[in-house]
DRENLO-192443 format. One record per residue (C-alpha): x, y, z; residue in one letter; residue number from 1. Coordinates in Angstrom, 2 decimals, decimal comma. Example, Ala and Ser with C-alpha at 12.3 -4.5 7.8 and 13.67 -1.06 7.14 Angstrom:
<node><x>12,30</x><y>-4,50</y><z>7,80</z><resn>A</resn><resi>1</resi></node>
<node><x>13,67</x><y>-1,06</y><z>7,14</z><resn>S</resn><resi>2</resi></node>
# end
This chain:
<node><x>0,00</x><y>0,00</y><z>0,00</z><resn>M</resn><resi>1</resi></node>
<node><x>1,31</x><y>3,45</y><z>-0,91</z><resn>R</resn><resi>2</resi></node>
<node><x>2,36</x><y>5,93</y><z>1,79</z><resn>L</resn><resi>3</resi></node>
<node><x>-0,21</x><y>8,44</y><z>0,50</z><resn>T</resn><resi>4</resi></node>
<node><x>-2,94</x><y>5,96</y><z>1,39</z><resn>H</resn><resi>5</resi></node>
<node><x>-1,66</x><y>5,67</y><z>4,95</z><resn>L</resn><resi>6</resi></node>
<node><x>-1,24</x><y>9,41</y><z>5,55</z><resn>L</resn><resi>7</resi></node>
<node><x>-4,92</x><y>10,37</y><z>6,13</z><resn>P</resn><resi>8</resi></node>
<node><x>-5,43</x><y>7,51</y><z>8,57</z><resn>R</resn><resi>9</resi></node>
<node><x>-2,28</x><y>8,48</y><z>10,47</z><resn>A</resn><resi>10</resi></node>
<node><x>-3,45</x><y>12,09</y><z>10,72</z><resn>V</resn><resi>11</resi></node>
<node><x>-6,86</x><y>11,01</y><z>12,04</z><resn>V</resn><resi>12</resi></node>
<node><x>-5,26</x><y>8,70</y><z>14,62</z><resn>A</resn><resi>13</resi></node>
<node><x>-2,96</x><y>11,48</y><z>15,82</z><resn>A</resn><resi>14</resi></node>
<node><x>-5,87</x><y>13,89</y><z>16,09</z><resn>A</resn><resi>15</resi></node>
<node><x>-7,94</x><y>11,44</y><z>18,13</z><resn>L</resn><resi>16</resi></node>
<node><x>-4,98</x><y>10,88</y><z>20,46</z><resn>F</resn><resi>17</resi></node>
<node><x>-4,53</x><y>14,64</y><z>20,94</z><resn>A</resn><resi>18</resi></node>
<node><x>-8,23</x><y>15,13</y><z>21,70</z><resn>V</resn><resi>19</resi></node>
<node><x>-8,16</x><y>12,31</y><z>24,26</z><resn>A</resn><resi>20</resi></node>
<node><x>-5,14</x><y>13,94</y><z>25,93</z><resn>G</resn><resi>21</resi></node>
<node><x>-6,87</x><y>17,33</y><z>26,04</z><resn>A</resn><resi>22</resi></node>
<node><x>-9,97</x><y>15,81</y><z>27,62</z><resn>V</resn><resi>23</resi></node>
<node><x>-7,94</x><y>13,98</y><z>30,25</z><resn>A</resn><resi>24</resi></node>
<node><x>-6,06</x><y>17,11</y><z>31,31</z><resn>T</resn><resi>25</resi></node>
<node><x>-9,05</x><y>19,48</y><z>31,36</z><resn>A</resn><resi>26</resi></node>
<node><x>-11,00</x><y>17,75</y><z>34,14</z><resn>E</resn><resi>27</resi></node>
<node><x>-11,49</x><y>19,80</y><z>37,29</z><resn>A</resn><resi>28</resi></node>
<node><x>-9,97</x><y>19,04</y><z>40,69</z><resn>T</resn><resi>29</resi></node>
<node><x>-12,05</x><y>19,99</y><z>43,78</z><resn>P</resn><resi>30</resi></node>
<node><x>-10,77</x><y>23,02</y><z>45,71</z><resn>I</resn><resi>31</resi></node>
<node><x>-11,19</x><y>23,71</y><z>49,45</z><resn>T</resn><resi>32</resi></node>
<node><x>-11,34</x><y>27,26</y><z>50,85</z><resn>V</resn><resi>33</resi></node>
<node><x>-11,75</x><y>28,47</y><z>54,43</z><resn>T</resn><resi>34</resi></node>
<node><x>-12,46</x><y>31,67</y><z>56,33</z><resn>D</resn><resi>35</resi></node>
<node><x>-11,75</x><y>32,15</y><z>60,06</z><resn>T</resn><resi>36</resi></node>
<node><x>-13,48</x><y>34,50</y><z>62,48</z><resn>K</resn><resi>37</resi></node>
<node><x>-11,25</x><y>34,97</y><z>65,56</z><resn>D</resn><resi>38</resi></node>
<node><x>-12,54</x><y>36,64</y><z>68,72</z><resn>W</resn><resi>39</resi></node>
<node><x>-9,86</x><y>38,36</y><z>70,79</z><resn>N</resn><resi>40</resi></node>
<node><x>-11,58</x><y>40,71</y><z>73,25</z><resn>A</resn><resi>41</resi></node>
<node><x>-10,19</x><y>38,74</y><z>76,21</z><resn>Q</resn><resi>42</resi></node>
<node><x>-7,22</x><y>36,49</y><z>76,93</z><resn>T</resn><resi>43</resi></node>
<node><x>-7,53</x><y>33,25</y><z>78,84</z><resn>G</resn><resi>44</resi></node>
<node><x>-5,67</x><y>32,43</y><z>82,06</z><resn>V</resn><resi>45</resi></node>
<node><x>-4,72</x><y>29,18</y><z>83,76</z><resn>G</resn><resi>46</resi></node>
<node><x>-5,30</x><y>26,18</y><z>81,52</z><resn>N</resn><resi>47</resi></node>
<node><x>-6,68</x><y>28,50</y><z>78,85</z><resn>A</resn><resi>48</resi></node>
<node><x>-3,65</x><y>30,80</y><z>78,90</z><resn>A</resn><resi>49</resi></node>
<node><x>-2,91</x><y>32,28</y><z>75,50</z><resn>G</resn><resi>50</resi></node>
<node><x>-6,38</x><y>31,64</y><z>74,10</z><resn>I</resn><resi>51</resi></node>
<node><x>-8,21</x><y>34,76</y><z>72,99</z><resn>T</resn><resi>52</resi></node>
<node><x>-11,99</x><y>34,84</y><z>73,10</z><resn>Y</resn><resi>53</resi></node>
<node><x>-15,05</x><y>36,99</y><z>73,70</z><resn>E</resn><resi>54</resi></node>
<node><x>-17,83</x><y>36,48</y><z>76,24</z><resn>T</resn><resi>55</resi></node>
<node><x>-21,45</x><y>36,80</y><z>75,13</z><resn>F</resn><resi>56</resi></node>
<node><x>-24,58</x><y>36,64</y><z>77,27</z><resn>S</resn><resi>57</resi></node>
<node><x>-28,32</x><y>36,61</y><z>76,74</z><resn>E</resn><resi>58</resi></node>
<node><x>-30,59</x><y>38,37</y><z>76,24</z><resn>P</resn><resi>59</resi></node>
<node><x>-28,81</x><y>41,63</y><z>75,37</z><resn>D</resn><resi>60</resi></node>
<node><x>-25,46</x><y>40,45</y><z>73,99</z><resn>N</resn><resi>61</resi></node>
<node><x>-26,15</x><y>37,47</y><z>71,72</z><resn>L</resn><resi>62</resi></node>
<node><x>-23,42</x><y>36,37</y><z>69,30</z><resn>P</resn><resi>63</resi></node>
<node><x>-23,91</x><y>37,20</y><z>65,62</z><resn>S</resn><resi>64</resi></node>
<node><x>-21,37</x><y>37,43</y><z>62,82</z><resn>W</resn><resi>65</resi></node>
<node><x>-20,85</x><y>36,73</y><z>59,12</z><resn>S</resn><resi>66</resi></node>
<node><x>-18,13</x><y>35,00</y><z>57,12</z><resn>Q</resn><resi>67</resi></node>
<node><x>-17,29</x><y>35,06</y><z>53,42</z><resn>T</resn><resi>68</resi></node>
<node><x>-15,68</x><y>32,46</y><z>51,16</z><resn>L</resn><resi>69</resi></node>
<node><x>-14,17</x><y>33,50</y><z>47,84</z><resn>T</resn><resi>70</resi></node>
<node><x>-14,10</x><y>30,98</y><z>44,98</z><resn>F</resn><resi>71</resi></node>
<node><x>-11,56</x><y>31,17</y><z>42,20</z><resn>G</resn><resi>72</resi></node>
<node><x>-11,09</x><y>32,33</y><z>39,67</z><resn>P</resn><resi>73</resi></node>
<node><x>-12,43</x><y>30,12</y><z>38,21</z><resn>P</resn><resi>74</resi></node>
<node><x>-15,81</x><y>30,33</y><z>39,91</z><resn>D</resn><resi>75</resi></node>
<node><x>-17,50</x><y>27,47</y><z>41,73</z><resn>A</resn><resi>76</resi></node>
<node><x>-19,58</x><y>25,28</y><z>39,39</z><resn>A</resn><resi>77</resi></node>
<node><x>-20,89</x><y>22,94</y><z>42,11</z><resn>S</resn><resi>78</resi></node>
<node><x>-20,23</x><y>22,10</y><z>45,74</z><resn>F</resn><resi>79</resi></node>
<node><x>-18,90</x><y>18,90</y><z>47,29</z><resn>V</resn><resi>80</resi></node>
<node><x>-19,27</x><y>19,82</y><z>50,97</z><resn>S</resn><resi>81</resi></node>
<node><x>-19,35</x><y>22,69</y><z>53,46</z><resn>A</resn><resi>82</resi></node>
<node><x>-19,14</x><y>23,07</y><z>57,23</z><resn>S</resn><resi>83</resi></node>
<node><x>-18,66</x><y>25,53</y><z>60,07</z><resn>V</resn><resi>84</resi></node>
<node><x>-16,58</x><y>24,78</y><z>63,17</z><resn>T</resn><resi>85</resi></node>
<node><x>-17,08</x><y>26,78</y><z>66,38</z><resn>V</resn><resi>86</resi></node>
<node><x>-14,73</x><y>26,63</y><z>69,37</z><resn>N</resn><resi>87</resi></node>
<node><x>-16,62</x><y>27,57</y><z>72,56</z><resn>H</resn><resi>88</resi></node>
<node><x>-16,70</x><y>27,37</y><z>76,36</z><resn>R</resn><resi>89</resi></node>
<node><x>-19,44</x><y>27,73</y><z>78,95</z><resn>G</resn><resi>90</resi></node>
<node><x>-22,32</x><y>25,83</y><z>77,37</z><resn>N</resn><resi>91</resi></node>
<node><x>-23,78</x><y>23,98</y><z>80,37</z><resn>R</resn><resi>92</resi></node>
<node><x>-26,16</x><y>21,13</y><z>79,67</z><resn>A</resn><resi>93</resi></node>
<node><x>-26,81</x><y>20,74</y><z>83,40</z><resn>S</resn><resi>94</resi></node>
<node><x>-28,55</x><y>24,14</y><z>83,42</z><resn>D</resn><resi>95</resi></node>
<node><x>-30,88</x><y>23,12</y><z>80,57</z><resn>N</resn><resi>96</resi></node>
<node><x>-29,73</x><y>26,27</y><z>78,83</z><resn>E</resn><resi>97</resi></node>
<node><x>-28,03</x><y>24,93</y><z>75,68</z><resn>M</resn><resi>98</resi></node>
<node><x>-26,83</x><y>27,38</y><z>73,04</z><resn>W</resn><resi>99</resi></node>
<node><x>-28,11</x><y>26,92</y><z>69,47</z><resn>L</resn><resi>100</resi></node>
<node><x>-26,46</x><y>27,93</y><z>66,19</z><resn>L</resn><resi>101</resi></node>
<node><x>-28,58</x><y>29,40</y><z>63,40</z><resn>Y</resn><resi>102</resi></node>
<node><x>-27,91</x><y>30,90</y><z>60,02</z><resn>D</resn><resi>103</resi></node>
<node><x>-28,85</x><y>34,55</y><z>59,57</z><resn>G</resn><resi>104</resi></node>
<node><x>-32,50</x><y>33,57</y><z>59,39</z><resn>G</resn><resi>105</resi></node>
<node><x>-34,39</x><y>30,91</y><z>61,27</z><resn>S</resn><resi>106</resi></node>
<node><x>-32,61</x><y>27,78</y><z>60,00</z><resn>T</resn><resi>107</resi></node>
<node><x>-31,25</x><y>25,76</y><z>62,92</z><resn>L</resn><resi>108</resi></node>
<node><x>-27,75</x><y>24,47</y><z>62,13</z><resn>L</resn><resi>109</resi></node>
<node><x>-27,30</x><y>22,56</y><z>65,38</z><resn>G</resn><resi>110</resi></node>
<node><x>-26,95</x><y>22,53</y><z>69,16</z><resn>T</resn><resi>111</resi></node>
<node><x>-23,58</x><y>23,18</y><z>70,78</z><resn>L</resn><resi>112</resi></node>
<node><x>-22,26</x><y>20,36</y><z>72,95</z><resn>T</resn><resi>113</resi></node>
<node><x>-21,56</x><y>20,76</y><z>76,67</z><resn>D</resn><resi>114</resi></node>
<node><x>-18,51</x><y>22,94</y><z>77,34</z><resn>S</resn><resi>115</resi></node>
<node><x>-19,18</x><y>23,92</y><z>80,95</z><resn>G</resn><resi>116</resi></node>
<node><x>-15,66</x><y>24,77</y><z>82,07</z><resn>Q</resn><resi>117</resi></node>
<node><x>-14,52</x><y>21,15</y><z>81,86</z><resn>G</resn><resi>118</resi></node>
<node><x>-11,04</x><y>19,63</y><z>81,73</z><resn>S</resn><resi>119</resi></node>
<node><x>-8,15</x><y>21,06</y><z>79,72</z><resn>G</resn><resi>120</resi></node>
<node><x>-8,75</x><y>24,55</y><z>78,38</z><resn>T</resn><resi>121</resi></node>
<node><x>-12,50</x><y>24,12</y><z>78,76</z><resn>G</resn><resi>122</resi></node>
<node><x>-13,02</x><y>24,99</y><z>75,08</z><resn>F</resn><resi>123</resi></node>
<node><x>-14,79</x><y>22,50</y><z>72,85</z><resn>V</resn><resi>124</resi></node>
<node><x>-14,93</x><y>22,35</y><z>69,05</z><resn>E</resn><resi>125</resi></node>
<node><x>-18,25</x><y>21,64</y><z>67,32</z><resn>D</resn><resi>126</resi></node>
<node><x>-18,50</x><y>21,10</y><z>63,56</z><resn>T</resn><resi>127</resi></node>
<node><x>-21,81</x><y>21,51</y><z>61,75</z><resn>F</resn><resi>128</resi></node>
<node><x>-22,45</x><y>20,16</y><z>58,26</z><resn>D</resn><resi>129</resi></node>
<node><x>-23,63</x><y>22,85</y><z>55,82</z><resn>L</resn><resi>130</resi></node>
<node><x>-23,56</x><y>20,77</y><z>52,62</z><resn>T</resn><resi>131</resi></node>
<node><x>-27,34</x><y>20,85</y><z>52,12</z><resn>S</resn><resi>132</resi></node>
<node><x>-27,32</x><y>24,61</y><z>52,73</z><resn>L</resn><resi>133</resi></node>
<node><x>-24,53</x><y>25,42</y><z>50,27</z><resn>V</resn><resi>134</resi></node>
<node><x>-26,14</x><y>23,28</y><z>47,58</z><resn>N</resn><resi>135</resi></node>
<node><x>-29,12</x><y>25,65</y><z>47,59</z><resn>L</resn><resi>136</resi></node>
<node><x>-26,90</x><y>28,38</y><z>46,15</z><resn>L</resn><resi>137</resi></node>
<node><x>-27,11</x><y>29,34</y><z>42,49</z><resn>T</resn><resi>138</resi></node>
<node><x>-24,01</x><y>28,51</y><z>40,44</z><resn>V</resn><resi>139</resi></node>
<node><x>-21,64</x><y>29,46</y><z>39,00</z><resn>P</resn><resi>140</resi></node>
<node><x>-20,65</x><y>31,93</y><z>41,72</z><resn>R</resn><resi>141</resi></node>
<node><x>-17,49</x><y>33,69</y><z>42,89</z><resn>S</resn><resi>142</resi></node>
<node><x>-18,27</x><y>34,01</y><z>46,62</z><resn>S</resn><resi>143</resi></node>
<node><x>-20,57</x><y>33,01</y><z>49,46</z><resn>W</resn><resi>144</resi></node>
<node><x>-21,37</x><y>35,07</y><z>52,57</z><resn>T</resn><resi>145</resi></node>
<node><x>-23,00</x><y>33,24</y><z>55,48</z><resn>L</resn><resi>146</resi></node>
<node><x>-24,59</x><y>35,09</y><z>58,40</z><resn>A</resn><resi>147</resi></node>
<node><x>-24,53</x><y>33,22</y><z>61,72</z><resn>L</resn><resi>148</resi></node>
<node><x>-26,11</x><y>33,82</y><z>65,09</z><resn>R</resn><resi>149</resi></node>
<node><x>-26,57</x><y>32,02</y><z>68,41</z><resn>M</resn><resi>150</resi></node>
<node><x>-29,39</x><y>31,90</y><z>70,94</z><resn>A</resn><resi>151</resi></node>
<node><x>-30,05</x><y>30,17</y><z>74,24</z><resn>D</resn><resi>152</resi></node>
<node><x>-32,64</x><y>27,39</y><z>74,23</z><resn>S</resn><resi>153</resi></node>
<node><x>-33,86</x><y>28,06</y><z>77,80</z><resn>G</resn><resi>154</resi></node>
<node><x>-35,97</x><y>30,73</y><z>79,40</z><resn>S</resn><resi>155</resi></node>
<node><x>-33,49</x><y>31,80</y><z>82,07</z><resn>Q</resn><resi>156</resi></node>
<node><x>-31,59</x><y>35,01</y><z>81,28</z><resn>D</resn><resi>157</resi></node>
<node><x>-27,95</x><y>35,75</y><z>82,01</z><resn>G</resn><resi>158</resi></node>
<node><x>-26,31</x><y>32,64</y><z>80,51</z><resn>Q</resn><resi>159</resi></node>
<node><x>-22,80</x><y>33,30</y><z>79,21</z><resn>D</resn><resi>160</resi></node>
<node><x>-20,77</x><y>31,63</y><z>76,47</z><resn>I</resn><resi>161</resi></node>
<node><x>-17,16</x><y>32,24</y><z>75,41</z><resn>D</resn><resi>162</resi></node>
<node><x>-16,33</x><y>32,07</y><z>71,69</z><resn>L</resn><resi>163</resi></node>
<node><x>-12,77</x><y>31,51</y><z>70,52</z><resn>D</resn><resi>164</resi></node>
<node><x>-13,10</x><y>31,10</y><z>66,74</z><resn>Y</resn><resi>165</resi></node>
<node><x>-15,38</x><y>30,05</y><z>63,90</z><resn>S</resn><resi>166</resi></node>
<node><x>-14,07</x><y>28,40</y><z>60,72</z><resn>I</resn><resi>167</resi></node>
<node><x>-16,25</x><y>28,34</y><z>57,61</z><resn>L</resn><resi>168</resi></node>
<node><x>-15,11</x><y>25,83</y><z>54,99</z><resn>S</resn><resi>169</resi></node>
<node><x>-16,31</x><y>24,63</y><z>51,58</z><resn>A</resn><resi>170</resi></node>
<node><x>-15,03</x><y>22,25</y><z>48,93</z><resn>T</resn><resi>171</resi></node>
<node><x>-16,16</x><y>23,02</y><z>45,40</z><resn>Y</resn><resi>172</resi></node>
<node><x>-15,66</x><y>21,98</y><z>41,78</z><resn>N</resn><resi>173</resi></node>
<node><x>-14,37</x><y>24,90</y><z>39,70</z><resn>P</resn><resi>174</resi></node>
<node><x>-15,85</x><y>25,92</y><z>36,38</z><resn>V</resn><resi>175</resi></node>
<node><x>-14,11</x><y>24,25</y><z>33,42</z><resn>V</resn><resi>176</resi></node>
<node><x>-13,85</x><y>25,96</y><z>30,05</z><resn>T</resn><resi>177</resi></node>
<node><x>-12,13</x><y>25,13</y><z>26,81</z><resn>G</resn><resi>178</resi></node>
<node><x>-9,29</x><y>27,54</y><z>27,44</z><resn>G</resn><resi>179</resi></node>
<node><x>-10,66</x><y>30,85</y><z>26,18</z><resn>G</resn><resi>180</resi></node>
<node><x>-12,79</x><y>33,60</y><z>27,68</z><resn>D</resn><resi>181</resi></node>
<node><x>-15,46</x><y>33,05</y><z>25,02</z><resn>D</resn><resi>182</resi></node>
<node><x>-15,64</x><y>29,28</y><z>25,34</z><resn>D</resn><resi>183</resi></node>
<node><x>-18,94</x><y>27,81</y><z>26,60</z><resn>P</resn><resi>184</resi></node>
<node><x>-19,22</x><y>27,09</y><z>30,30</z><resn>L</resn><resi>185</resi></node>
<node><x>-19,16</x><y>23,43</y><z>31,31</z><resn>T</resn><resi>186</resi></node>
<node><x>-19,59</x><y>21,60</y><z>34,57</z><resn>V</resn><resi>187</resi></node>
<node><x>-16,66</x><y>19,69</y><z>36,14</z><resn>P</resn><resi>188</resi></node>
<node><x>-15,84</x><y>16,43</y><z>34,39</z><resn>G</resn><resi>189</resi></node>
<node><x>-17,20</x><y>17,61</y><z>31,04</z><resn>E</resn><resi>190</resi></node>
<node><x>-13,82</x><y>18,57</y><z>29,67</z><resn>A</resn><resi>191</resi></node>
<node><x>-13,57</x><y>20,55</y><z>26,43</z><resn>V</resn><resi>192</resi></node>
<node><x>-10,98</x><y>19,59</y><z>23,75</z><resn>P</resn><resi>193</resi></node>
<node><x>-8,34</x><y>22,17</y><z>22,92</z><resn>E</resn><resi>194</resi></node>
<node><x>-9,05</x><y>24,19</y><z>19,71</z><resn>P</resn><resi>195</resi></node>
<node><x>-5,78</x><y>23,01</y><z>18,10</z><resn>A</resn><resi>196</resi></node>
<node><x>-6,81</x><y>19,40</y><z>18,62</z><resn>S</resn><resi>197</resi></node>
<node><x>-10,16</x><y>20,01</y><z>16,94</z><resn>M</resn><resi>198</resi></node>
<node><x>-8,40</x><y>21,61</y><z>13,96</z><resn>I</resn><resi>199</resi></node>
<node><x>-6,09</x><y>18,62</y><z>13,66</z><resn>L</resn><resi>200</resi></node>
<node><x>-9,03</x><y>16,24</y><z>13,81</z><resn>L</resn><resi>201</resi></node>
<node><x>-10,88</x><y>18,22</y><z>11,14</z><resn>G</resn><resi>202</resi></node>
<node><x>-7,83</x><y>18,17</y><z>8,84</z><resn>T</resn><resi>203</resi></node>
<node><x>-7,50</x><y>14,41</y><z>9,18</z><resn>G</resn><resi>204</resi></node>
<node><x>-11,16</x><y>13,81</y><z>8,44</z><resn>L</resn><resi>205</resi></node>
<node><x>-10,97</x><y>16,08</y><z>5,40</z><resn>S</resn><resi>206</resi></node>
<node><x>-7,96</x><y>14,17</y><z>4,00</z><resn>L</resn><resi>207</resi></node>
<node><x>-9,73</x><y>10,88</y><z>4,59</z><resn>L</resn><resi>208</resi></node>
<node><x>-12,84</x><y>12,11</y><z>2,75</z><resn>A</resn><resi>209</resi></node>
<node><x>-10,72</x><y>13,23</y><z>-0,24</z><resn>V</resn><resi>210</resi></node>
<node><x>-9,00</x><y>9,85</y><z>-0,38</z><resn>R</resn><resi>211</resi></node>
<node><x>-12,31</x><y>7,98</y><z>-0,33</z><resn>Q</resn><resi>212</resi></node>
<node><x>-13,69</x><y>10,24</y><z>-3,08</z><resn>Y</resn><resi>213</resi></node>
<node><x>-10,68</x><y>9,58</y><z>-5,30</z><resn>R</resn><resi>214</resi></node>
<node><x>-10,93</x><y>5,83</y><z>-4,66</z><resn>T</resn><resi>215</resi></node>
<node><x>-14,60</x><y>5,76</y><z>-5,76</z><resn>R</resn><resi>216</resi></node>
<node><x>-13,78</x><y>7,68</y><z>-8,97</z><resn>R</resn><resi>217</resi></node>
<node><x>-10,83</x><y>5,43</y><z>-9,87</z><resn>A</resn><resi>218</resi></node>
# end
């Protein structure tokens, strides 16, 4: 068989190989971002020496704050998981006055565990899963701001709680494009072949079509 007969097939094979390589390298890898709110109005003593925190009490000084996560660029196309971790002290289950964590509205995120001046520093970390909450967000998006607040579950006033820090975290899949600003947006895993690879594939297919046309006429 003549070399000219083999050339179109070789070009097509090379183009298909290049496209496969472009697809494999364009898939998105999940990214994790965090934001930390650190209270430092007071400094601990004794076992809690060196820890900075702030004391809140109900009903006139309830904790409320907001935290923001920035995604990308590229923006977030979808979310894998999200959580908030709060380090606290002074939540006494024995008093039936447990502190509750809400978002900025009325959605209950969870109840803080007992941290009533126990062993060690007395501070306890609680992590609350926010995956269902973050998946309500519209995408793609470049940021997410979450408002948080706390309230006491009991009817007795004057309960205190010390807050050390709050860590907001999210893992997301970034937007994947074909490499240019004007390329169509795709979700993670739907990789887009590089333009050069598509040109190479088109050239190979064109040469193959010409060869077949000449063979039919011969």
